[in-house]
N, CA, C, O and CB atoms as a CASP TS submission, in Angstrom:
PFRMAT TS
TARGET T0000
AUTHOR 0000-0000-0000
METHOD Language model
MODEL 1
PARENT N/A
ATOM      1  N   MET     1       3.266  -3.182   4.656  1.00  0.00           N
ATOM      2  CA  MET     1       4.142  -2.424   3.787  1.00  0.00           C
ATOM      3  C   MET     1       3.382  -1.168   3.372  1.00  0.00           C
ATOM      4  O   MET     1       2.224  -1.237   2.961  1.00  0.00           O
ATOM      5  CB  MET     1       4.598  -3.270   2.540  1.00  0.00           C
ATOM      6  N   GLY     2       4.031  -0.052   3.482  1.00  0.00           N
ATOM      7  CA  GLY     2       3.399   1.201   3.136  1.00  0.00           C
ATOM      8  C   GLY     2       3.551   1.543   1.667  1.00  0.00           C
ATOM      9  O   GLY     2       4.049   0.757   0.862  1.00  0.00           O
ATOM     10  N   LEU     3       3.108   2.725   1.358  1.00  0.00           N
ATOM     11  CA  LEU     3       3.161   3.191  -0.023  1.00  0.00           C
ATOM     12  C   LEU     3       4.593   3.306  -0.521  1.00  0.00           C
ATOM     13  O   LEU     3       4.869   3.006  -1.683  1.00  0.00           O
ATOM     14  CB  LEU     3       2.459   4.531  -0.154  1.00  0.00           C
ATOM     15  N   GLY     4       5.501   3.733   0.336  1.00  0.00           N
ATOM     16  CA  GLY     4       6.904   3.866  -0.064  1.00  0.00           C
ATOM     17  C   GLY     4       7.521   2.530  -0.437  1.00  0.00           C
ATOM     18  O   GLY     4       8.266   2.435  -1.412  1.00  0.00           O
ATOM     19  N   GLY     5       7.212   1.494   0.338  1.00  0.00           N
ATOM     20  CA  GLY     5       7.720   0.164   0.026  1.00  0.00           C
ATOM     21  C   GLY     5       7.196  -0.358  -1.291  1.00  0.00           C
ATOM     22  O   GLY     5       7.927  -1.006  -2.040  1.00  0.00           O
ATOM     23  N   CYS     6       5.937  -0.084  -1.581  1.00  0.00           N
ATOM     24  CA  CYS     6       5.352  -0.513  -2.851  1.00  0.00           C
ATOM     25  C   CYS     6       6.009   0.199  -4.032  1.00  0.00           C
ATOM     26  O   CYS     6       6.256  -0.415  -5.069  1.00  0.00           O
ATOM     27  CB  CYS     6       3.843  -0.255  -2.857  1.00  0.00           C
ATOM     28  N   ILE     7       6.287   1.471  -3.878  1.00  0.00           N
ATOM     29  CA  ILE     7       6.936   2.225  -4.951  1.00  0.00           C
ATOM     30  C   ILE     7       8.368   1.739  -5.152  1.00  0.00           C
ATOM     31  O   ILE     7       8.853   1.676  -6.282  1.00  0.00           O
ATOM     32  CB  ILE     7       6.922   3.734  -4.640  1.00  0.00           C
ATOM     33  N   ILE     8       9.043   1.396  -4.057  1.00  0.00           N
ATOM     34  CA  ILE     8      10.395   0.844  -4.180  1.00  0.00           C
ATOM     35  C   ILE     8      10.364  -0.488  -4.918  1.00  0.00           C
ATOM     36  O   ILE     8      11.222  -0.747  -5.762  1.00  0.00           O
ATOM     37  CB  ILE     8      11.039   0.666  -2.790  1.00  0.00           C
ATOM     38  N   LEU     9       9.375  -1.346  -4.610  1.00  0.00           N
ATOM     39  CA  LEU     9       9.233  -2.606  -5.345  1.00  0.00           C
ATOM     40  C   LEU     9       9.030  -2.355  -6.835  1.00  0.00           C
ATOM     41  O   LEU     9       9.627  -3.033  -7.671  1.00  0.00           O
ATOM     42  CB  LEU     9       8.060  -3.422  -4.786  1.00  0.00           C
ATOM     43  N   LEU    10       8.191  -1.384  -7.161  1.00  0.00           N
ATOM     44  CA  LEU    10       7.981  -1.044  -8.569  1.00  0.00           C
ATOM     45  C   LEU    10       9.288  -0.601  -9.230  1.00  0.00           C
ATOM     46  O   LEU    10       9.605  -1.035 -10.338  1.00  0.00           O
ATOM     47  CB  LEU    10       6.922   0.065  -8.699  1.00  0.00           C
ATOM     48  N   ALA    11      10.037   0.252  -8.556  1.00  0.00           N
ATOM     49  CA  ALA    11      11.279   0.778  -9.129  1.00  0.00           C
ATOM     50  C   ALA    11      12.331  -0.317  -9.296  1.00  0.00           C
ATOM     51  O   ALA    11      12.967  -0.413 -10.346  1.00  0.00           O
ATOM     52  CB  ALA    11      11.832   1.901  -8.249  1.00  0.00           C
ATOM     53  N   VAL    12      12.513  -1.135  -8.272  1.00  0.00           N
ATOM     54  CA  VAL    12      13.503  -2.215  -8.362  1.00  0.00           C
ATOM     55  C   VAL    12      13.097  -3.211  -9.442  1.00  0.00           C
ATOM     56  O   VAL    12      13.942  -3.695 -10.196  1.00  0.00           O
ATOM     57  CB  VAL    12      13.657  -2.933  -7.000  1.00  0.00           C
ATOM     58  N   GLY    13      11.807  -3.516  -9.516  1.00  0.00           N
ATOM     59  CA  GLY    13      11.332  -4.422 -10.552  1.00  0.00           C
ATOM     60  C   GLY    13      11.563  -3.876 -11.951  1.00  0.00           C
ATOM     61  O   GLY    13      11.948  -4.615 -12.857  1.00  0.00           O
ATOM     62  N   ALA    14      11.327  -2.583 -12.127  1.00  0.00           N
ATOM     63  CA  ALA    14      11.551  -1.975 -13.441  1.00  0.00           C
ATOM     64  C   ALA    14      13.036  -1.976 -13.797  1.00  0.00           C
ATOM     65  O   ALA    14      13.402  -2.196 -14.952  1.00  0.00           O
ATOM     66  CB  ALA    14      11.002  -0.538 -13.470  1.00  0.00           C
ATOM     67  N   ILE    15      13.875  -1.735 -12.820  1.00  0.00           N
ATOM     68  CA  ILE    15      15.319  -1.763 -13.089  1.00  0.00           C
ATOM     69  C   ILE    15      15.750  -3.165 -13.496  1.00  0.00           C
ATOM     70  O   ILE    15      16.507  -3.333 -14.452  1.00  0.00           O
ATOM     71  CB  ILE    15      16.118  -1.297 -11.849  1.00  0.00           C
ATOM     72  N   LEU    16      15.266  -4.172 -12.770  1.00  0.00           N
ATOM     73  CA  LEU    16      15.647  -5.548 -13.114  1.00  0.00           C
ATOM     74  C   LEU    16      15.067  -5.983 -14.455  1.00  0.00           C
ATOM     75  O   LEU    16      15.720  -6.706 -15.208  1.00  0.00           O
ATOM     76  CB  LEU    16      15.189  -6.509 -12.024  1.00  0.00           C
ATOM     77  N   ALA    17      13.851  -5.551 -14.755  1.00  0.00           N
ATOM     78  CA  ALA    17      13.203  -6.006 -15.987  1.00  0.00           C
ATOM     79  C   ALA    17      13.746  -5.296 -17.226  1.00  0.00           C
ATOM     80  O   ALA    17      13.897  -5.915 -18.279  1.00  0.00           O
ATOM     81  CB  ALA    17      11.703  -5.792 -15.894  1.00  0.00           C
ATOM     82  N   PHE    18      14.038  -4.007 -17.106  1.00  0.00           N
ATOM     83  CA  PHE    18      14.364  -3.237 -18.305  1.00  0.00           C
ATOM     84  C   PHE    18      15.781  -2.675 -18.342  1.00  0.00           C
ATOM     85  O   PHE    18      16.283  -2.343 -19.416  1.00  0.00           O
ATOM     86  CB  PHE    18      13.406  -2.120 -18.437  1.00  0.00           C
ATOM     87  N   GLY    19      16.433  -2.563 -17.187  1.00  0.00           N
ATOM     88  CA  GLY    19      17.700  -1.850 -17.180  1.00  0.00           C
ATOM     89  C   GLY    19      18.936  -2.687 -16.922  1.00  0.00           C
ATOM     90  O   GLY    19      20.038  -2.142 -16.859  1.00  0.00           O
ATOM     91  N   VAL    20      18.790  -3.985 -16.773  1.00  0.00           N
ATOM     92  CA  VAL    20      19.924  -4.831 -16.421  1.00  0.00           C
ATOM     93  C   VAL    20      20.119  -5.870 -17.515  1.00  0.00           C
ATOM     94  O   VAL    20      19.158  -6.472 -17.993  1.00  0.00           O
ATOM     95  CB  VAL    20      19.709  -5.513 -15.040  1.00  0.00           C
ATOM     96  N   ASP    21      21.368  -6.072 -17.904  1.00  0.00           N
ATOM     97  CA  ASP    21      21.637  -7.106 -18.903  1.00  0.00           C
ATOM     98  C   ASP    21      22.542  -8.203 -18.346  1.00  0.00           C
ATOM     99  O   ASP    21      23.290  -8.839 -19.089  1.00  0.00           O
ATOM    100  CB  ASP    21      22.275  -6.485 -20.144  1.00  0.00           C
ATOM    101  N   TRP    22      22.467  -8.420 -17.032  1.00  0.00           N
ATOM    102  CA  TRP    22      23.233  -9.485 -16.411  1.00  0.00           C
ATOM    103  C   TRP    22      22.630 -10.825 -16.775  1.00  0.00           C
ATOM    104  O   TRP    22      21.444 -10.913 -17.090  1.00  0.00           O
ATOM    105  CB  TRP    22      23.283  -9.310 -14.890  1.00  0.00           C
ATOM    106  N   HIS    23      23.428 -11.847 -16.735  1.00  0.00           N
ATOM    107  CA  HIS    23      22.959 -13.202 -16.993  1.00  0.00           C
ATOM    108  C   HIS    23      23.394 -14.085 -15.832  1.00  0.00           C
ATOM    109  O   HIS    23      24.585 -14.328 -15.638  1.00  0.00           O
ATOM    110  CB  HIS    23      23.507 -13.745 -18.351  1.00  0.00           C
ATOM    111  N   LEU    24      22.434 -14.557 -15.074  1.00  0.00           N
ATOM    112  CA  LEU    24      22.713 -15.448 -13.955  1.00  0.00           C
ATOM    113  C   LEU    24      22.224 -16.844 -14.318  1.00  0.00           C
ATOM    114  O   LEU    24      21.182 -17.001 -14.954  1.00  0.00           O
ATOM    115  CB  LEU    24      22.038 -14.939 -12.644  1.00  0.00           C
ATOM    116  N   ALA    25      22.967 -17.830 -13.917  1.00  0.00           N
ATOM    117  CA  ALA    25      22.584 -19.205 -14.226  1.00  0.00           C
ATOM    118  C   ALA    25      21.338 -19.584 -13.423  1.00  0.00           C
ATOM    119  O   ALA    25      21.343 -19.534 -12.193  1.00  0.00           O
ATOM    120  CB  ALA    25      23.751 -20.184 -13.921  1.00  0.00           C
ATOM    121  N   GLY    26      20.283 -19.961 -14.124  1.00  0.00           N
ATOM    122  CA  GLY    26      19.064 -20.412 -13.468  1.00  0.00           C
ATOM    123  C   GLY    26      18.115 -19.325 -13.026  1.00  0.00           C
ATOM    124  O   GLY    26      17.061 -19.632 -12.469  1.00  0.00           O
ATOM    125  N   VAL    27      18.444 -18.064 -13.253  1.00  0.00           N
ATOM    126  CA  VAL    27      17.584 -16.956 -12.827  1.00  0.00           C
ATOM    127  C   VAL    27      17.348 -16.039 -14.020  1.00  0.00           C
ATOM    128  O   VAL    27      18.293 -15.552 -14.641  1.00  0.00           O
ATOM    129  CB  VAL    27      18.220 -16.166 -11.633  1.00  0.00           C
ATOM    130  N   ASN    28      16.084 -15.812 -14.328  1.00  0.00           N
ATOM    131  CA  ASN    28      15.721 -14.881 -15.383  1.00  0.00           C
ATOM    132  C   ASN    28      15.364 -13.551 -14.715  1.00  0.00           C
ATOM    133  O   ASN    28      14.285 -13.419 -14.137  1.00  0.00           O
ATOM    134  CB  ASN    28      14.528 -15.431 -16.257  1.00  0.00           C
ATOM    135  N   LEU    29      16.251 -12.578 -14.791  1.00  0.00           N
ATOM    136  CA  LEU    29      16.043 -11.306 -14.095  1.00  0.00           C
ATOM    137  C   LEU    29      14.866 -10.519 -14.651  1.00  0.00           C
ATOM    138  O   LEU    29      14.272  -9.718 -13.930  1.00  0.00           O
ATOM    139  CB  LEU    29      17.293 -10.465 -14.176  1.00  0.00           C
ATOM    140  N   THR    30      14.521 -10.724 -15.895  1.00  0.00           N
ATOM    141  CA  THR    30      13.348 -10.051 -16.456  1.00  0.00           C
ATOM    142  C   THR    30      12.085 -10.528 -15.769  1.00  0.00           C
ATOM    143  O   THR    30      11.214  -9.725 -15.434  1.00  0.00           O
ATOM    144  CB  THR    30      13.252 -10.295 -17.968  1.00  0.00           C
ATOM    145  N   VAL    31      11.980 -11.836 -15.555  1.00  0.00           N
ATOM    146  CA  VAL    31      10.798 -12.388 -14.876  1.00  0.00           C
ATOM    147  C   VAL    31      10.759 -11.931 -13.419  1.00  0.00           C
ATOM    148  O   VAL    31       9.693 -11.591 -12.906  1.00  0.00           O
ATOM    149  CB  VAL    31      10.798 -13.936 -14.951  1.00  0.00           C
ATOM    150  N   VAL    32      11.906 -11.921 -12.755  1.00  0.00           N
ATOM    151  CA  VAL    32      11.960 -11.449 -11.371  1.00  0.00           C
ATOM    152  C   VAL    32      11.518  -9.984 -11.299  1.00  0.00           C
ATOM    153  O   VAL    32      10.782  -9.602 -10.390  1.00  0.00           O
ATOM    154  CB  VAL    32      13.391 -11.615 -10.792  1.00  0.00           C
ATOM    155  N   GLY    33      11.963  -9.174 -12.248  1.00  0.00           N
ATOM    156  CA  GLY    33      11.561  -7.768 -12.271  1.00  0.00           C
ATOM    157  C   GLY    33      10.081  -7.585 -12.507  1.00  0.00           C
ATOM    158  O   GLY    33       9.454  -6.729 -11.882  1.00  0.00           O
ATOM    159  N   VAL    34       9.510  -8.378 -13.402  1.00  0.00           N
ATOM    160  CA  VAL    34       8.072  -8.275 -13.673  1.00  0.00           C
ATOM    161  C   VAL    34       7.270  -8.699 -12.442  1.00  0.00           C
ATOM    162  O   VAL    34       6.250  -8.087 -12.125  1.00  0.00           O
ATOM    163  CB  VAL    34       7.681  -9.145 -14.895  1.00  0.00           C
ATOM    164  N   VAL    35       7.723  -9.737 -11.754  1.00  0.00           N
ATOM    165  CA  VAL    35       7.030 -10.182 -10.540  1.00  0.00           C
ATOM    166  C   VAL    35       7.100  -9.102  -9.463  1.00  0.00           C
ATOM    167  O   VAL    35       6.103  -8.841  -8.789  1.00  0.00           O
ATOM    168  CB  VAL    35       7.643 -11.503 -10.015  1.00  0.00           C
ATOM    169  N   LEU    36       8.252  -8.477  -9.294  1.00  0.00           N
ATOM    170  CA  LEU    36       8.367  -7.399  -8.310  1.00  0.00           C
ATOM    171  C   LEU    36       7.489  -6.204  -8.683  1.00  0.00           C
ATOM    172  O   LEU    36       6.869  -5.593  -7.812  1.00  0.00           O
ATOM    173  CB  LEU    36       9.825  -6.954  -8.182  1.00  0.00           C
ATOM    174  N   MET    37       7.435  -5.870  -9.974  1.00  0.00           N
ATOM    175  CA  MET    37       6.556  -4.771 -10.394  1.00  0.00           C
ATOM    176  C   MET    37       5.098  -5.112 -10.141  1.00  0.00           C
ATOM    177  O   MET    37       4.330  -4.244  -9.727  1.00  0.00           O
ATOM    178  CB  MET    37       6.766  -4.449 -11.877  1.00  0.00           C
ATOM    179  N   ALA    38       4.698  -6.357 -10.379  1.00  0.00           N
ATOM    180  CA  ALA    38       3.317  -6.763 -10.130  1.00  0.00           C
ATOM    181  C   ALA    38       2.993  -6.681  -8.643  1.00  0.00           C
ATOM    182  O   ALA    38       1.917  -6.216  -8.266  1.00  0.00           O
ATOM    183  CB  ALA    38       3.072  -8.188 -10.650  1.00  0.00           C
ATOM    184  N   ALA    39       3.918  -7.131  -7.797  1.00  0.00           N
ATOM    185  CA  ALA    39       3.692  -7.059  -6.348  1.00  0.00           C
ATOM    186  C   ALA    39       3.592  -5.605  -5.889  1.00  0.00           C
ATOM    187  O   ALA    39       2.745  -5.276  -5.059  1.00  0.00           O
ATOM    188  CB  ALA    39       4.827  -7.779  -5.586  1.00  0.00           C
ATOM    189  N   GLY    40       4.440  -4.742  -6.417  1.00  0.00           N
ATOM    190  CA  GLY    40       4.371  -3.324  -6.061  1.00  0.00           C
ATOM    191  C   GLY    40       3.082  -2.674  -6.530  1.00  0.00           C
ATOM    192  O   GLY    40       2.504  -1.852  -5.818  1.00  0.00           O
ATOM    193  N   LEU    41       2.628  -3.036  -7.724  1.00  0.00           N
ATOM    194  CA  LEU    41       1.379  -2.475  -8.241  1.00  0.00           C
ATOM    195  C   LEU    41       0.185  -2.939  -7.417  1.00  0.00           C
ATOM    196  O   LEU    41      -0.711  -2.150  -7.119  1.00  0.00           O
ATOM    197  CB  LEU    41       1.185  -2.864  -9.709  1.00  0.00           C
ATOM    198  N   ILE    42       0.172  -4.205  -7.051  1.00  0.00           N
ATOM    199  CA  ILE    42      -0.915  -4.712  -6.197  1.00  0.00           C
ATOM    200  C   ILE    42      -0.898  -3.992  -4.851  1.00  0.00           C
ATOM    201  O   ILE    42      -1.951  -3.638  -4.321  1.00  0.00           O
ATOM    202  CB  ILE    42      -0.785  -6.251  -5.989  1.00  0.00           C
ATOM    203  N   GLY    43       0.291  -3.777  -4.300  1.00  0.00           N
ATOM    204  CA  GLY    43       0.395  -3.051  -3.035  1.00  0.00           C
ATOM    205  C   GLY    43      -0.108  -1.626  -3.133  1.00  0.00           C
ATOM    206  O   GLY    43      -0.783  -1.145  -2.223  1.00  0.00           O
ATOM    207  N   VAL    44       0.208  -0.940  -4.222  1.00  0.00           N
ATOM    208  CA  VAL    44      -0.264   0.441  -4.407  1.00  0.00           C
ATOM    209  C   VAL    44      -1.785   0.470  -4.527  1.00  0.00           C
ATOM    210  O   VAL    44      -2.436   1.345  -3.957  1.00  0.00           O
ATOM    211  CB  VAL    44       0.383   1.078  -5.664  1.00  0.00           C
ATOM    212  N   VAL    45      -2.352  -0.478  -5.263  1.00  0.00           N
ATOM    213  CA  VAL    45      -3.811  -0.512  -5.429  1.00  0.00           C
ATOM    214  C   VAL    45      -4.492  -0.789  -4.095  1.00  0.00           C
ATOM    215  O   VAL    45      -5.477  -0.132  -3.757  1.00  0.00           O
ATOM    216  CB  VAL    45      -4.219  -1.580  -6.467  1.00  0.00           C
ATOM    217  N   VAL    46      -3.981  -1.754  -3.333  1.00  0.00           N
ATOM    218  CA  VAL    46      -4.571  -2.071  -2.027  1.00  0.00           C
ATOM    219  C   VAL    46      -4.439  -0.885  -1.086  1.00  0.00           C
ATOM    220  O   VAL    46      -5.386  -0.546  -0.376  1.00  0.00           O
ATOM    221  CB  VAL    46      -3.901  -3.316  -1.411  1.00  0.00           C
ATOM    222  N   TYR    47      -3.283  -0.259  -1.075  1.00  0.00           N
ATOM    223  CA  TYR    47      -3.075   0.906  -0.213  1.00  0.00           C
ATOM    224  C   TYR    47      -4.027   2.040  -0.590  1.00  0.00           C
ATOM    225  O   TYR    47      -4.586   2.698   0.288  1.00  0.00           O
ATOM    226  CB  TYR    47      -1.617   1.386  -0.305  1.00  0.00           C
ATOM    227  N   ALA    48      -4.212   2.270  -1.881  1.00  0.00           N
ATOM    228  CA  ALA    48      -5.122   3.332  -2.322  1.00  0.00           C
ATOM    229  C   ALA    48      -6.559   3.020  -1.931  1.00  0.00           C
ATOM    230  O   ALA    48      -7.302   3.926  -1.555  1.00  0.00           O
ATOM    231  CB  ALA    48      -5.024   3.528  -3.839  1.00  0.00           C
ATOM    232  N   ARG    49      -6.961   1.765  -2.012  1.00  0.00           N
ATOM    233  CA  ARG    49      -8.326   1.388  -1.618  1.00  0.00           C
ATOM    234  C   ARG    49      -8.540   1.601  -0.126  1.00  0.00           C
ATOM    235  O   ARG    49      -9.583   2.109   0.288  1.00  0.00           O
ATOM    236  CB  ARG    49      -8.608  -0.081  -1.985  1.00  0.00           C
ATOM    237  N   VAL    50      -7.551   1.214   0.688  1.00  0.00           N
ATOM    238  CA  VAL    50      -7.676   1.397   2.134  1.00  0.00           C
ATOM    239  C   VAL    50      -7.696   2.873   2.474  1.00  0.00           C
ATOM    240  O   VAL    50      -8.501   3.308   3.298  1.00  0.00           O
ATOM    241  CB  VAL    50      -6.528   0.695   2.877  1.00  0.00           C
ATOM    242  N   LEU    51      -6.818   3.653   1.851  1.00  0.00           N
ATOM    243  CA  LEU    51      -6.774   5.089   2.110  1.00  0.00           C
ATOM    244  C   LEU    51      -8.065   5.756   1.646  1.00  0.00           C
ATOM    245  O   LEU    51      -8.573   6.648   2.325  1.00  0.00           O
ATOM    246  CB  LEU    51      -5.561   5.727   1.411  1.00  0.00           C
ATOM    247  N   GLY    52      -8.598   5.342   0.513  1.00  0.00           N
ATOM    248  CA  GLY    52      -9.858   5.900   0.036  1.00  0.00           C
ATOM    249  C   GLY    52     -11.007   5.593   0.973  1.00  0.00           C
ATOM    250  O   GLY    52     -11.888   6.430   1.168  1.00  0.00           O
ATOM    251  N   ARG    53     -11.009   4.403   1.557  1.00  0.00           N
ATOM    252  CA  ARG    53     -12.062   4.054   2.492  1.00  0.00           C
ATOM    253  C   ARG    53     -11.942   4.872   3.771  1.00  0.00           C
ATOM    254  O   ARG    53     -12.952   5.290   4.336  1.00  0.00           O
ATOM    255  CB  ARG    53     -12.020   2.562   2.809  1.00  0.00           C
ATOM    256  N   ARG    54     -10.708   5.104   4.234  1.00  0.00           N
ATOM    257  CA  ARG    54     -10.536   5.933   5.424  1.00  0.00           C
ATOM    258  C   ARG    54     -11.053   7.342   5.185  1.00  0.00           C
ATOM    259  O   ARG    54     -11.685   7.938   6.058  1.00  0.00           O
ATOM    260  CB  ARG    54      -9.068   5.977   5.837  1.00  0.00           C
ATOM    261  N   ARG    55     -10.782   7.864   4.011  1.00  0.00           N
ATOM    262  CA  ARG    55     -11.273   9.216   3.708  1.00  0.00           C
ATOM    263  C   ARG    55     -12.789   9.240   3.613  1.00  0.00           C
ATOM    264  O   ARG    55     -13.422  10.216   4.014  1.00  0.00           O
ATOM    265  CB  ARG    55     -10.661   9.731   2.400  1.00  0.00           C
ATOM    266  N   TYR    56     -13.377   8.167   3.082  1.00  0.00           N
ATOM    267  CA  TYR    56     -14.831   8.100   2.968  1.00  0.00           C
ATOM    268  C   TYR    56     -15.481   8.054   4.344  1.00  0.00           C
ATOM    269  O   TYR    56     -16.540   8.644   4.556  1.00  0.00           O
ATOM    270  CB  TYR    56     -15.250   6.877   2.144  1.00  0.00           C
ATOM    271  N   LEU    57     -14.846   7.350   5.281  1.00  0.00           N
ATOM    272  CA  LEU    57     -15.389   7.238   6.629  1.00  0.00           C
ATOM    273  C   LEU    57     -15.059   8.450   7.487  1.00  0.00           C
ATOM    274  O   LEU    57     -15.516   8.543   8.626  1.00  0.00           O
ATOM    275  CB  LEU    57     -14.867   5.988   7.293  1.00  0.00           C
ATOM    276  N   GLY    58     -14.297   9.348   6.972  1.00  0.00           N
ATOM    277  CA  GLY    58     -13.970  10.541   7.733  1.00  0.00           C
ATOM    278  C   GLY    58     -12.870  10.318   8.752  1.00  0.00           C
ATOM    279  O   GLY    58     -12.749  11.091   9.702  1.00  0.00           O
ATOM    280  N   GLY    59     -12.071   9.285   8.578  1.00  0.00           N
ATOM    281  CA  GLY    59     -10.981   9.031   9.495  1.00  0.00           C
ATOM    282  C   GLY    59     -11.378   8.298  10.757  1.00  0.00           C
ATOM    283  O   GLY    59     -10.538   8.098  11.634  1.00  0.00           O
ATOM    284  N   ARG    60     -12.645   7.885  10.881  1.00  0.00           N
ATOM    285  CA  ARG    60     -13.098   7.172  12.070  1.00  0.00           C
ATOM    286  C   ARG    60     -13.216   5.692  11.773  1.00  0.00           C
ATOM    287  O   ARG    60     -13.387   5.283  10.625  1.00  0.00           O
ATOM    288  CB  ARG    60     -14.441   7.727  12.565  1.00  0.00           C
ATOM    289  N   ALA    61     -13.125   4.916  12.799  1.00  0.00           N
ATOM    290  CA  ALA    61     -13.327   3.479  12.651  1.00  0.00           C
ATOM    291  C   ALA    61     -14.808   3.208  12.414  1.00  0.00           C
ATOM    292  O   ALA    61     -15.659   4.026  12.763  1.00  0.00           O
ATOM    293  CB  ALA    61     -12.816   2.709  13.903  1.00  0.00           C
ATOM    294  N   VAL    62     -15.105   2.074  11.829  1.00  0.00           N
ATOM    295  CA  VAL    62     -16.486   1.742  11.487  1.00  0.00           C
ATOM    296  C   VAL    62     -17.333   1.556  12.736  1.00  0.00           C
ATOM    297  O   VAL    62     -18.495   1.963  12.749  1.00  0.00           O
ATOM    298  CB  VAL    62     -16.533   0.479  10.633  1.00  0.00           C
ATOM    299  N   ASN    63     -16.787   0.956  13.779  1.00  0.00           N
ATOM    300  CA  ASN    63     -17.565   0.633  14.975  1.00  0.00           C
ATOM    301  C   ASN    63     -17.463   1.691  16.067  1.00  0.00           C
ATOM    302  O   ASN    63     -17.880   1.450  17.200  1.00  0.00           O
ATOM    303  CB  ASN    63     -17.119  -0.689  15.524  1.00  0.00           C
ATOM    304  N   GLU    64     -16.928   2.829  15.749  1.00  0.00           N
ATOM    305  CA  GLU    64     -16.762   3.873  16.754  1.00  0.00           C
ATOM    306  C   GLU    64     -18.118   4.496  17.093  1.00  0.00           C
ATOM    307  O   GLU    64     -18.892   4.851  16.204  1.00  0.00           O
ATOM    308  CB  GLU    64     -15.776   4.957  16.257  1.00  0.00           C
ATOM    309  N   VAL    65     -18.383   4.619  18.370  1.00  0.00           N
ATOM    310  CA  VAL    65     -19.644   5.196  18.831  1.00  0.00           C
ATOM    311  C   VAL    65     -19.328   6.507  19.531  1.00  0.00           C
ATOM    312  O   VAL    65     -18.449   6.561  20.391  1.00  0.00           O
ATOM    313  CB  VAL    65     -20.414   4.217  19.784  1.00  0.00           C
ATOM    314  N   VAL    66     -20.028   7.537  19.173  1.00  0.00           N
ATOM    315  CA  VAL    66     -19.847   8.836  19.797  1.00  0.00           C
ATOM    316  C   VAL    66     -20.941   9.011  20.842  1.00  0.00           C
ATOM    317  O   VAL    66     -22.130   8.934  20.532  1.00  0.00           O
ATOM    318  CB  VAL    66     -19.879   9.986  18.740  1.00  0.00           C
ATOM    319  N   VAL    67     -20.528   9.247  22.081  1.00  0.00           N
ATOM    320  CA  VAL    67     -21.474   9.406  23.180  1.00  0.00           C
ATOM    321  C   VAL    67     -21.282  10.790  23.760  1.00  0.00           C
ATOM    322  O   VAL    67     -20.171  11.184  24.115  1.00  0.00           O
ATOM    323  CB  VAL    67     -21.282   8.305  24.272  1.00  0.00           C
ATOM    324  N   GLU    68     -22.372  11.518  23.851  1.00  0.00           N
ATOM    325  CA  GLU    68     -22.319  12.844  24.441  1.00  0.00           C
ATOM    326  C   GLU    68     -22.984  12.779  25.800  1.00  0.00           C
ATOM    327  O   GLU    68     -24.075  12.228  25.944  1.00  0.00           O
ATOM    328  CB  GLU    68     -23.003  13.903  23.529  1.00  0.00           C
ATOM    329  N   GLU    69     -22.333  13.335  26.779  1.00  0.00           N
ATOM    330  CA  GLU    69     -22.886  13.339  28.127  1.00  0.00           C
ATOM    331  C   GLU    69     -23.389  14.745  28.443  1.00  0.00           C
ATOM    332  O   GLU    69     -22.724  15.743  28.162  1.00  0.00           O
ATOM    333  CB  GLU    69     -21.823  12.874  29.174  1.00  0.00           C
ATOM    334  N   HIS    70     -24.553  14.794  29.022  1.00  0.00           N
ATOM    335  CA  HIS    70     -25.130  16.071  29.432  1.00  0.00           C
ATOM    336  C   HIS    70     -25.157  16.075  30.965  1.00  0.00           C
ATOM    337  O   HIS    70     -25.727  15.176  31.584  1.00  0.00           O
ATOM    338  CB  HIS    70     -26.582  16.285  28.818  1.00  0.00           C
ATOM    339  N   HIS    71     -24.550  17.072  31.558  1.00  0.00           N
ATOM    340  CA  HIS    71     -24.502  17.191  33.019  1.00  0.00           C
ATOM    341  C   HIS    71     -25.393  18.368  33.409  1.00  0.00           C
ATOM    342  O   HIS    71     -25.375  19.430  32.787  1.00  0.00           O
ATOM    343  CB  HIS    71     -23.017  17.391  33.542  1.00  0.00           C
ATOM    344  N   ARG    72     -26.156  18.140  34.444  1.00  0.00           N
ATOM    345  CA  ARG    72     -26.976  19.222  34.992  1.00  0.00           C
ATOM    346  C   ARG    72     -26.401  19.593  36.350  1.00  0.00           C
ATOM    347  O   ARG    72     -26.052  18.736  37.161  1.00  0.00           O
ATOM    348  CB  ARG    72     -28.489  18.803  35.110  1.00  0.00           C
ATOM    349  N   ASP    73     -26.317  20.855  36.560  1.00  0.00           N
ATOM    350  CA  ASP    73     -25.856  21.318  37.870  1.00  0.00           C
ATOM    351  C   ASP    73     -27.030  21.319  38.833  1.00  0.00           C
ATOM    352  O   ASP    73     -28.008  22.040  38.634  1.00  0.00           O
ATOM    353  CB  ASP    73     -25.218  22.736  37.776  1.00  0.00           C
ATOM    354  N   VAL    74     -26.930  20.529  39.849  1.00  0.00           N
ATOM    355  CA  VAL    74     -28.002  20.446  40.852  1.00  0.00           C
ATOM    356  C   VAL    74     -27.580  21.288  42.043  1.00  0.00           C
ATOM    357  O   VAL    74     -26.483  21.118  42.576  1.00  0.00           O
ATOM    358  CB  VAL    74     -28.288  18.953  41.284  1.00  0.00           C
ATOM    359  N   LEU    75     -28.456  22.201  42.461  1.00  0.00           N
ATOM    360  CA  LEU    75     -28.123  23.084  43.589  1.00  0.00           C
ATOM    361  C   LEU    75     -28.741  22.619  44.846  1.00  0.00           C
ATOM    362  O   LEU    75     -28.563  23.246  45.891  1.00  0.00           O
ATOM    363  CB  LEU    75     -28.552  24.489  43.323  1.00  0.00           C
TER
END
């Protein structure tokens, strides 16, 4: 799930927790909204950590090896 999905989870959770006054039998929409907001927040934090690590590594994989070849022209 990308950053957009995490933000959508946060928004839907906030709407369910704070903006809805529906009453469903057996379902507490406030709790469902808080759980969705928590999942979205965890996703944003994980995504930010991964993105921060990519920027720290310069966009390269950890195990990437750079090999330079030198060719000599033999006459």
